[in-house]
C-alpha positions as CSV (number, residue, x, y, z in Angstrom):
1,M,0.7,18.0,16.2
2,K,2.3,16.6,13.0
3,R,1.4,18.6,9.9
4,I,1.3,16.2,7.0
5,V,0.7,16.0,3.2
6,L,-0.8,12.9,1.6
7,L,0.0,11.9,-1.9
8,T,-2.6,9.3,-3.0
9,S,-5.1,8.2,-5.6
10,S,-8.9,8.4,-5.8
11,E,-10.2,4.9,-5.5
12,L,-12.3,4.0,-2.5
13,R,-9.4,2.5,-0.5
14,H,-7.5,5.7,-0.9
15,T,-10.4,7.9,0.1
16,F,-10.8,5.7,3.3
17,F,-7.1,6.1,4.1
18,R,-6.9,9.9,3.8
19,K,-10.2,10.5,5.7
20,Y,-9.2,8.1,8.4
21,I,-5.7,9.6,8.9
22,A,-7.2,13.1,9.0
23,L,-9.5,12.2,12.0
24,Q,-6.7,10.9,14.2
25,D,-5.3,12.7,17.3
26,G,-2.0,14.6,16.8
27,I,-2.3,14.8,13.0
28,E,-3.2,17.7,10.8
29,V,-3.6,16.8,7.1
30,I,-2.8,20.1,5.5
31,A,-3.4,18.8,1.9
32,S,-4.1,15.5,0.1
33,F,-3.1,15.4,-3.5
34,C,-5.5,12.8,-5.1
35,E,-4.6,11.5,-8.5
36,S,-7.4,10.4,-10.8
37,S,-7.8,6.7,-11.6
38,E,-8.4,6.8,-15.4
39,K,-5.3,4.7,-16.1
40,N,-5.8,1.9,-13.6
41,L,-5.9,-1.8,-14.5
42,V,-9.7,-1.9,-14.7
43,H,-9.7,0.7,-17.4
44,K,-6.9,-1.0,-19.3
45,I,-8.6,-4.4,-19.6
46,Q,-12.3,-3.7,-19.5
47,N,-12.8,-3.7,-23.3
48,S,-11.0,-7.0,-24.0
49,I,-13.2,-10.1,-24.4
50,D,-10.1,-12.2,-23.8
51,E,-9.6,-11.0,-20.3
52,D,-12.7,-12.1,-18.4
53,L,-11.0,-13.6,-15.4
54,R,-8.9,-10.6,-14.8
55,Y,-11.8,-8.2,-15.2
56,R,-14.0,-10.2,-12.7
57,H,-11.1,-10.3,-10.3
58,L,-10.8,-6.5,-10.4
59,Q,-14.5,-6.0,-10.2
60,T,-14.6,-8.3,-7.1
61,R,-11.9,-6.1,-5.6
62,I,-14.0,-3.0,-6.2
63,Q,-17.1,-4.6,-4.6
64,T,-15.1,-5.8,-1.6
65,E,-13.7,-2.3,-1.1
66,K,-17.3,-1.0,-1.0
67,D,-18.1,-3.6,1.6
68,F,-15.2,-2.6,3.8
69,F,-15.0,1.2,3.2
70,A,-18.1,2.7,1.6
71,L,-20.1,3.4,4.8
72,F,-17.1,5.1,6.5
73,C,-16.3,7.2,3.4
74,K,-20.0,8.3,3.0
75,Y,-20.6,9.4,6.6
76,S,-17.2,10.4,8.1
77,E,-16.1,14.0,8.2
78,D,-13.4,14.9,5.6
79,N,-10.6,16.8,7.2
80,S,-8.0,15.7,4.6
81,N,-8.2,18.8,2.4
82,P,-8.3,16.9,-0.9
83,I,-6.9,18.4,-4.1
84,S,-7.9,16.4,-7.3
85,I,-5.1,16.1,-9.9
86,F,-4.6,14.1,-13.1
87,K,-2.7,10.8,-12.9
88,G,1.1,11.5,-12.9
89,A,0.7,15.2,-12.3
90,I,2.2,15.1,-8.9
91,N,5.6,15.7,-10.4
92,E,4.5,18.9,-12.2
93,L,6.3,22.0,-11.0
94,E,3.0,23.6,-9.9
95,Y,2.3,20.9,-7.4
96,V,5.8,20.3,-6.3
97,Q,6.1,24.0,-5.4
98,Q,2.8,23.9,-3.6
99,I,4.0,21.1,-1.4
100,I,7.4,22.8,-0.8
101,D,5.5,26.0,0.3
102,L,3.3,24.0,2.7
103,D,6.5,22.7,4.4
104,P,4.9,19.6,6.0
105,D,6.5,17.8,8.9
106,V,5.9,14.5,7.0
107,I,4.8,13.5,3.5
108,L,3.1,10.2,3.1
109,S,2.7,8.5,-0.3
110,Y,0.2,5.8,-0.8
111,G,-1.1,4.8,-4.2
112,S,0.4,7.8,-6.1
113,S,2.5,7.8,-9.2
114,I,6.3,7.3,-8.9
115,I,7.7,10.4,-7.2
116,G,10.3,12.4,-9.1
117,P,13.6,13.7,-7.7
118,K,12.6,17.3,-7.2
119,L,10.0,16.4,-4.6
120,I,12.2,13.7,-3.0
121,D,15.2,16.0,-2.7
122,A,13.1,18.8,-1.1
123,F,12.2,16.7,1.8
124,P,15.1,14.5,3.0
125,D,14.1,12.2,5.9
126,R,10.5,13.5,5.9
127,F,9.1,11.4,3.0
128,V,7.4,8.0,3.7
129,N,6.1,5.6,1.1
130,I,3.5,3.0,1.9
131,H,4.4,0.0,-0.2
132,L,1.7,-2.7,-0.5
133,G,4.1,-5.7,-0.3
134,L,7.0,-6.9,1.7
135,S,10.3,-5.5,0.4
136,P,12.7,-6.9,-0.7
137,Y,10.7,-10.1,-1.4
138,Y,8.3,-8.6,-3.9
139,R,8.8,-5.4,-5.9
140,G,7.0,-3.7,-8.8
141,S,3.2,-4.1,-9.3
142,G,0.7,-6.5,-7.7
143,T,3.1,-7.2,-4.8
144,N,0.3,-8.6,-2.6
145,F,-1.2,-10.6,-5.5
146,W,1.8,-12.6,-6.5
147,P,2.5,-14.2,-3.0
148,F,-0.8,-16.0,-3.3
149,V,-0.2,-17.0,-6.9
150,N,3.2,-18.4,-5.8
151,K,1.8,-20.1,-2.6
152,T,3.7,-17.9,-0.3
153,P,1.1,-16.0,1.9
154,E,3.9,-15.2,4.3
155,A,5.3,-12.7,1.8
156,C,2.1,-10.6,1.8
157,G,2.1,-7.4,3.8
158,V,2.9,-3.7,3.9
159,T,6.3,-1.9,4.1
160,F,6.5,1.6,5.4
161,M,9.8,3.0,4.0
162,K,11.7,6.2,3.4
163,I,11.5,7.2,-0.2
164,D,14.7,7.3,-2.2
165,A,15.6,7.4,-5.9
166,G,15.0,3.7,-6.4
167,I,11.8,1.6,-6.8
168,D,10.8,0.3,-3.3
169,T,14.4,0.4,-2.2
170,G,14.4,2.9,0.7
171,E,15.2,2.3,4.4
172,V,12.4,0.6,6.2
173,L,10.5,2.1,9.1
174,H,8.2,-0.8,9.8
175,Q,6.6,-3.9,8.2
176,I,3.3,-5.7,8.9
177,R,1.6,-8.9,7.7
178,P,-2.1,-9.4,7.3
179,K,-4.3,-11.1,9.9
180,I,-5.5,-14.1,8.0
181,H,-8.3,-16.5,9.0
182,A,-9.0,-20.0,7.6
183,T,-12.1,-19.1,5.5
184,D,-10.7,-15.8,4.1
185,G,-10.7,-15.1,0.3
186,F,-8.0,-13.1,-1.4
187,H,-9.9,-9.7,-1.4
188,V,-11.0,-10.0,2.2
189,I,-7.4,-10.6,3.3
190,C,-6.2,-7.6,1.3
191,N,-8.8,-5.2,2.6
192,R,-8.4,-6.2,6.2
193,L,-4.7,-5.5,5.7
194,L,-5.6,-2.0,4.5
195,V,-7.6,-1.3,7.6
196,H,-4.6,-2.5,9.7
197,M,-2.3,-0.4,7.5
198,A,-4.2,2.8,8.3
199,E,-4.0,2.1,12.0
200,V,-0.2,1.5,11.8
201,A,0.3,4.6,9.6
202,T,-1.3,6.7,12.3
203,R,1.2,5.5,14.9
204,I,4.0,6.0,12.4
205,I,3.1,9.6,12.0
206,Q,2.5,10.2,15.7
207,K,5.8,8.6,16.7
208,F,7.7,9.8,13.6
209,D,10.5,11.5,15.5
210,A,11.3,8.3,17.5
211,L,11.5,5.9,14.6
212,K,14.8,4.5,13.6
213,P,15.0,3.6,9.8
214,M,16.6,0.2,9.0
215,P,18.3,-0.9,5.9
216,Q,16.3,-3.5,3.9
217,L,17.2,-7.1,4.5
218,D,19.6,-8.7,2.1
219,K,17.4,-11.2,0.4
220,S,18.5,-11.0,-3.2
221,D,18.0,-14.8,-3.5
222,Q,14.3,-14.3,-2.7
223,H,13.7,-11.0,-4.6
224,L,10.9,-11.1,-7.2
225,Y,9.9,-8.3,-9.5
226,Y,6.6,-8.1,-11.4
227,K,5.1,-5.8,-14.0
228,N,1.5,-5.1,-15.0
229,S,2.0,-7.2,-18.1
230,D,2.6,-10.2,-15.8
231,F,-1.0,-10.0,-14.6
232,T,-2.5,-12.6,-17.0
233,E,-5.6,-14.8,-17.2
234,A,-3.3,-17.7,-16.2
235,S,-2.1,-15.9,-13.0
236,V,-5.7,-15.3,-11.8
237,E,-6.6,-18.9,-12.6
238,Q,-3.7,-20.1,-10.5
239,L,-4.7,-17.8,-7.6
240,H,-8.2,-19.4,-7.6
241,K,-6.7,-22.9,-7.7
242,N,-4.4,-22.2,-4.8
243,F,-7.3,-20.9,-2.6
244,N,-9.5,-23.8,-3.6
245,S,-6.8,-26.4,-2.8
246,G,-6.3,-25.3,0.8
247,M,-3.3,-22.9,0.5
248,I,-4.5,-20.8,3.4
249,A,-5.1,-23.8,5.7
250,D,-1.7,-25.1,4.9
251,Y,-0.1,-21.8,5.7
252,L,-1.9,-21.4,9.0
253,K,-0.9,-24.8,10.2
254,D,2.8,-23.8,10.0
255,K,2.5,-20.0,10.1
256,T,5.2,-19.3,12.7
257,T,7.9,-21.3,10.8
258,R,6.9,-20.0,7.4
259,D,6.9,-16.3,8.6
260,L,10.3,-16.8,10.1
261,S,11.5,-18.0,6.7
262,M,10.7,-14.5,5.3
263,P,11.6,-12.2,8.2
264,I,10.3,-8.7,8.4
265,L,11.6,-5.5,10.0
266,Q,9.6,-4.0,12.9
267,N,10.4,-0.7,14.6
268,P,11.1,-0.9,18.3
269,A,9.2,2.4,18.8
270,L,6.0,0.8,17.6
271,L,6.4,-2.5,19.5
272,H,6.8,-1.1,23.0
273,E,3.7,1.1,23.6
């Protein structure tokens, strides 16, 4: 039995994740620290009349999350022991000490604020970050949004990595890509990926002692970094244009070759089951 602590947020996708993980065999979630969402992108742009496309994009994300996760979250048992905290509070001494005292076998971070050194240093080799994006190709924010803006669906995915002092720079445990179908829209692709991510995260926890961390690929020539400020009306408009012009069909026609152009790291312990 692996005793774990989850560091996450409080939007529906995060609630789904912690409740799902806590129901799996061989896992005991001894605490889930759930940050509030009052500073997320929806709150930041909802009062601006000049940001209609972005606001509709984010509202569609919220609705699609309800379609995927609301029923599960409403009716499933909650064994995740949630603790509600303010955004950014995870690095406060009170919570850092609580986690240290709990002494989990593994800490899993998904959707939380950037973790400070006190918590990282207290759990060497036991701290896993779930990065929505494929490192090192995309770092920063919106790392599964920008591949579709840039017409590179092959760069969409999830990276499970050890946390270090950098931003999305730790050793990689495993990477996955989404399962994409020809008629999929952006939000369907992303939410289906989150379901797959939760399934893989379960196996990572269960097989944690057998996993061999791997250095990130040296792809400095393909490395892109984005900030929240890069999320503009023009970027959402370009996303829509790409989907409407057949980007997904073009990708699927040549998926194997395009995926190989951006290789990912996969852990042998998770491939041979």
